[in-house]
Each structure stands twice: as structure tokens, then as C-alpha cells.
N, C-alpha and C positions, 0 to 999 in steps of 0.2 A: 644491467642498466635499464633505465626506464625508456619505453618506446612512446613517442608522441607525447611526452609529458605525463603519461599515466604510470604511476608507480605500481599499483596492483588493481586489477579489475575485480570488483566484488561479485560474488555469486549472488543469485537471487535470495538465498537463505541468509546471507551476511548483510544485505541491505536493510536500512531502517524504514523502508516504505514498501507498500504493495502497489503494483501496477493494476490497471483495469483487468488485464488478463488473469492475474492472480486472484483478484476479488471475484471474478467470474467463476473460477474453479472452487474457491472456498465456499461461496454462497450458492453455487449451482444456479446461476441466473444467466440471462442473456448479456451480450456485450453492452447493449444500450442500458440495461438496468444497472450493470456494474458502474458505468460512467455516471449514471444518475445518482447512485449511492455515494460515489466519490464526491460529486459536485455538492450534494446536500451536506455531507459531513464537513467538507472543506469550508463551506459557507458558515456553518455553525462555529467551527474552530476559529475562523478569521474574526467573526463577530465577537467571540469571547476573548479575543486577543491571544489565543493559544497557538496560532499559526500565522506566519507572515503572508501577506498578499502575493509575494513573489514566489511562493512555493510552487514547484512545477505542476502544471495541470496533468490530470490523468494518473496522479500518484497520491497516496494518502499514508501518513505515518502509521506504521504497524501498531504502535502502542495505543493510539487513539481509536483505530479501527477495532482492535481486539477488545478494548474496554467497552466500546459502544455495543458491539454484537456479542460480547461474552463468549468468545470462541477459543480462548486459550486452551481449554481442555479438549477441544475437537481437533485442533491443528496437528498434534502428533499422530493422530489416527488417519488423517487424509494425506495423500501423497501430492505435494505441490511441486516439488523439484525433482529432476532426474538425478 
């Protein structure tokens, strides 16, 4: 049975977005820089009509982030999740 209306809690690896903490680990930058990177990419995506203005702040779609920073080949080598 679902608790509190949540059917299944997704693990970080299953989510379709990165949080600032994950961007920080992937890019090896400070927390402030991670948020700055997310804000910048979000602004670009919203301006291009590829992301809704209502998308949660502090998160960025994995697909857009990976394409911009071309890190798909790096991710399997770096441990992001426990």
C-alpha cells in the first residue's frame, strides 16, 4: 500500500534530474558554483522553450546537463550514488 500518497520513492539514479549536490560532485565545484551552473542552464533552456518556468529550482534535467557538458562517458567512472 502507498504511504502518504507516494507509490514509489525514486532513488537518485532513477530520477530524471540532477540536484545541486550532484552537480557539485560531477563537476568537482563548490556549492555556489553548482547553483550558478544550474541557474545559467535553466535560463537558457527556458529562453529556448525547452523547459517550463515552473520547473523546480536547484534541479536540472539530466539529459540537458549531460549534453551541454558532454559528460556521459565520465559518469559511469565517477561514483555519484551509494
